[in-house]
N, C-alpha and C positions, 0 to 999 in steps of 0.2 A: 909793139908796146901794148900792154894790157890796159884797158880802159876801166874806169870806175863802175860803169853800168853793169858789166858782167859780175862783178863782185857783189854789188847791191842785189842783183837778181838772184844770185846764188843764195844769199842770206834770206831773202824773201821766200824763196822756194823751200828752203830748209824749215823755216818757221811754219809756213802754210801746210806742209806735208805732215807736220808733227802735231798740229792742233786737232784735238778730238772734240766731237760735238758734245757739249755738256748734256747729261741726262735730263736735267731740269728743263732745258730749252727744248729738247726733243719731246718730252712729255707734254709740254705746254704749246707746242707748235711754233715756237719763236724762231725767227731767222734774223740775221744781221751781219754786218761787215764792220770790222774794226780796222782803223788805220793807226799804226804806231809811229812815233817819232823816236829814233834811236841814235845814240852816238856810240860808234864802235871804233876802238883804237886800232892802230896798225897791227898789233899783236893778236887781234881778235877779241879782246876784252870788251864786254858790253859796259860802257861807262854810265849810260843813262838810257832809260826807256820810259816813255810817257804815252798816254792815249792822245793822239792827235785828233781823231774823229771817232766819237763813241758810236757804238751800235745801238744805243738806247737801252741796252740790257747789261747790267753789271756782270752777269755770269759770263758773257762773251768777252767783255772788256778785260776782266780779270784773268780769264783763261789765256787770252792772247798775250798779255803782258807777262804772266807767269811762264808761259811756254818760251818766250824770248829769253827770259832770265835763266831758265833751266838749261837751254841749249848753249848758252854762253860758257866758255869762250867759243867763238867761231874760228874758222881757219884764218891764219894770219894773211895779211895782204901780200900779194906777189911783190917781189923786190922792184919790179918795173913800175909799180904803182907808187909813185913817190908822194904819199900822203901820210900824215900822222893820224888822221881820223876821217871817218865818213859820218856825216850827219844826215 
């Protein structure tokens, strides 16, 4: 049986690998981590994405949120994962 965690980890990895460091942040020496809250439907559609924990810099927050939206839709859930959505 496929568990929920590998699906979530795969989505997290896809987003993390796709985020590019914003030039403005690099030039100013900013660093930060953004935590997103997302609702993903079983067909891979991103239904909702919000900033759960801000990095304190809009440039990071906006980039993380935009990257998740651009990458959507994600892979559909495996049939063994009998869920309609993952939050």
